C-alpha positions as CSV (number, residue, x, y, z in Angstrom):
1,M,51.7,42.3,-0.9
2,L,48.0,41.8,-1.6
3,S,46.4,43.7,-4.5
4,E,42.8,44.1,-5.3
5,V,40.6,41.1,-5.2
6,A,37.8,40.5,-7.6
7,V,34.6,38.9,-6.2
8,A,31.7,38.6,-8.7
9,G,33.2,41.4,-10.9
10,I,33.6,43.8,-8.0
11,Y,37.1,44.8,-7.0
12,L,37.7,44.9,-3.3
13,P,40.5,46.8,-1.6
14,P,43.0,44.7,0.3
15,F,42.0,46.4,3.6
16,F,38.6,44.7,3.3
17,V,40.2,41.2,2.8
18,Y,42.4,41.7,5.8
19,A,39.6,42.9,8.0
20,C,37.6,39.8,6.9
21,I,40.5,37.6,7.8
22,A,41.0,39.4,11.2
23,L,37.4,39.0,12.4
24,P,37.4,35.3,13.2
25,V,40.8,35.8,14.9
26,F,39.4,38.8,16.8
27,L,36.4,36.8,18.0
28,G,38.6,34.1,19.2
29,V,40.9,36.4,21.1
30,R,37.9,38.2,22.6
31,F,36.4,35.0,23.8
32,V,39.6,34.0,25.4
33,I,40.2,37.4,27.1
34,T,36.6,37.5,28.4
35,R,36.8,34.0,29.8
36,A,40.2,34.8,31.4
37,G,38.6,37.7,33.2
38,V,40.8,40.4,31.6
39,M,37.8,42.5,30.6
40,R,36.8,43.2,34.2
41,H,40.0,45.2,34.6
42,V,39.6,47.2,31.4
43,W,38.4,50.8,31.8
44,H,36.5,51.0,28.5
45,P,35.7,47.6,27.0
46,A,34.4,48.8,23.6
47,L,37.5,51.0,23.1
48,F,39.7,48.1,24.2
49,E,38.0,45.8,21.8
50,F,38.3,48.4,18.9
51,A,42.1,48.9,19.6
52,L,42.5,45.1,19.7
53,S,40.8,44.8,16.3
54,L,43.0,47.4,14.9
55,C,46.1,45.7,16.2
56,L,45.1,42.4,14.6
57,V,44.4,44.1,11.2
58,S,47.7,46.0,11.2
59,V,49.6,42.7,12.1
60,L,48.0,41.1,9.1
61,V,48.8,44.0,6.8
62,L,52.5,44.0,8.0
63,Y,53.2,40.3,7.9
64,V,50.9,38.8,5.3
């Protein structure tokens, strides 16, 4: 379990660290999904991307 992380004397919550780790993973997955044409079949792309990012962060929280 990750605890608070100190950066330049400022304590950051673990959720912020997980979100920063999930960002490049999300960008890669979004690139692959867009190139595969999946986004053309999604009803609300912004909502889909938000849900995808939440799923990635929650996977990191559960398994890291």
